[in-house]
N, C-alpha and C positions, 0 to 999 in steps of 0.2 A: 482456287478460292477456299477450299477446305483447309489448306495449310495455313493460311492467314487467320482463319477462325480458330484453329487449334492453338496457334501461338498466342492469341489474345487470351484464351481461357487459361493457358499455362501461366501467363504473367499475372492475371487477375487474382488467381487463387492464393498465391503466397502473400500478396498485398492484403487481401481480406483476412487471411489467417494472422498476419502480423498485427493488423489493426485490432482484431478481436483479442489477441494475446495482450497487447498493450492496454486495452480497456479493462481486461480482467486483472492485470497487475495493478492498475490504478484503483480499481474497486477494492482489491485486497488491501492495498495501502490505506485507503480511506477507512476501511473497517478496523484495521489495526490501530490507526491514529485515533479513531473515535473510542475504541476500547480502552486505549491508554489514557485518553483525556477524561473518561468517566470512571476510571478505576479508583478504588479507595486505597490510596497509598498511605503508609505510616508517616506520621509527622516526624521530621528530623529532630534529633536531640540537639538542642543548642547549649552553648556554654552558660548562658544566663539561667536557664531552667535547672541545670545541674548544680550551679552554685546556690540557688534558692533551696534545693532539696537538702543540701549539706548542712544548712543552718537550722 
């Protein structure tokens, strides 16, 4: 009976660790996405604005 209990614990731990790792990766991706979405990015220079500055 102990052998069966041991094998259950050995199978459960890697699954739990994998689930926690995937949740952590998803959380990190969410933080990076939110950070990029709220960043102050410089406005791209367009051809129209360059031609207006030349006149």
